[in-house]
N, C-alpha and C positions, 0 to 999 in steps of 0.2 A: 870524355864522352859521357853524356847523360842520356836519359830516355828521349829528351827533346831532340838532341843531336842525332840519336839513332834514327828517329822517324824522319827528321829533316833530310838526312842523307838519302833515305829511301825515296822520299817524295821528290826531291830534286832530280834524282836519277830517273824516276818514273816520268817526270815532265820532259826530260831531255832525251830519253831513249827513243830512237826512231821507230821502234816497234816493241810490243810487250816481250817478245822473245829476246830482244837485245838488252833488257833490263839487268839480268844477272852479270853479264860481262861489263857493262858500264858501271854498275855499282861496285863490282870487284876493283876496277881500275881506280875509281874515286876513293874507295876505302883504302886501297894500297898506297895512296898518297899520304895517308895519315901515319903517325908514328906507330911502332909495333904495339905499344901498350894500349893505345886507343883502339887499334884493331881487335886486340884480345878482349877489351871491354865490350866492343860492339858484338863480338861473338858470344859473350856471356849473356848480353841482353837478348840476342836472337834465340839462344837456347832456352832462356826463361820464357819468352813469349811463345815459343814453339811448344814447350811443355804445358804452359797454362791454357793452350788452345786444344789440348787433347780432351775433347768433350764429346759425349755420345750424340747429342743432337746436331752438333757441327759435322760429325761423321755422317749422319743421315743426309745432311745437305750435300756433302761431298759424294755420297753414294748416288744420289739422284743426278747431280750435275755431271759426274763422270761415268754414269751408267755402270755402276758397280765400283767398289773401292776396297782394295786390300789394305793390310796394315801399312805396307810401303806406300801405296797410293795415298793413304791418309797423311802420311808424313809429307809427301810431295805437295798435297793439297794445302796443308798448313804452311809450307814454305811459300807457295803461291800466294796464300792469303796475306801473309806478312808483307810480301812484295806489293800488295795492292795499296798499302799505306795504312796509317793509323786509323783514319776515319772508317774505312771499310772493315778493317780487322776488328775494331771495337764494336761496330754495328753488328757484325756477324756473330759475335759472342753474346751480344744483347738479344739478337733475334736472328738465328741462322737463316730463316726464311727471307730475310732482307736481301740475300744474295740473288733473289729472283729478279731484282731490278738492276743488278750490276752487269755492266758490259763484260763479257767473258772472252771475246776475241776468238781467233782461229783455233787455238789450243787451250780449250777451257780448263782452267784450274790445274794445270800441270806445272809444278814449280820445283822439280828435282834440283835444277841448277841453283836455286836460291839457297839450298841447304849447304852448299859449299862456298858461298861467296866469301865469308869471313876467313875460312881456311885458305882459300886461294889467294886472297889479299895478303894474308900474313906471310905465306910462302913467297909471294912476289916481293913484298917489302923487304924480306930478309934475303932475297936473292938465292933461294934454295929450292931444291926439288921437294916434292911433297914428302913430309915426314910427320905422320900423324902422331907418333909417339912423342916427338919434340913439341908438337902443338898441344897435345894433352897436358904435358908437364907445364908448359908456359901458361896454359889456361888455368890450371890449378893455382898457380902463383898469382894470377890476376882475376880470380873468380869474383863475381859480384857478391857483395855481402848479403847476409840475411835481411838487413834493412833495405838494401837495393831490391831484393826479391819481393819483399813485402810492399815496397813503394810501387813496383810495377804491377803487382797483383791488385793493389788498391785502385788502379786506373781502370780495371775491368769490371763491368757490371753485367754479370751473366744473366741469361734468361733463367727464369725460375725453374724451368724444366730442362736445363742444359744437359743434365745427366740422365734424361729419360731413356729407358731401354727401348730397343726396337728390334724387329725381326723382319727381314726383307721378304720372308715367305708369307707372313700374315698380313701384309699391307700396313704395318705400323709405321714404316718409314714415310709413306705418303702422308699420313695423318700428322706427323711431326713437322713437315715442311710442305704444306699444301700448295703454296704459290710456286715453289720450285717444281713440285710434282706436276702441276698444270703446265708449266713452261717446258719441262724436259720429258714429261711422261708420254 
């Protein structure tokens, strides 16, 4: 599993899913068909991309799209964003306001189920009940290297103001993502 295979698996599942809500289950089944080491590597890539997308201006976009966004909500949003595929994910980090032109569907930007795709696939592949301690131990043994992390980070071109602070009280959030504010405000 490399980053290209990571994104290809997501994109193929997106194309074949009968609805956006069906994506996590379909992706889980397809990932579970891989060997256990490949699944763990996919999980590592997911965790890296999820962590690299923890950015203030992206949170502002999530706040506008979802009409408020808690810490957990932002985790779910970033899971959803990864599930939108590589092009959308990278575009949103380059310009979070680009999500104003993205089709959001009936459940906009809610991706909690995406956060457990890898874990569920690993448990299915191993034929075991969920055991997150065993998963954590296995992931430590198959964690992406520092070079892998750097290579994934190098594919991301962040907006210059991606870490801009904002406050929902003072209207700063709308200024950071004006097209989203116009669409959802």
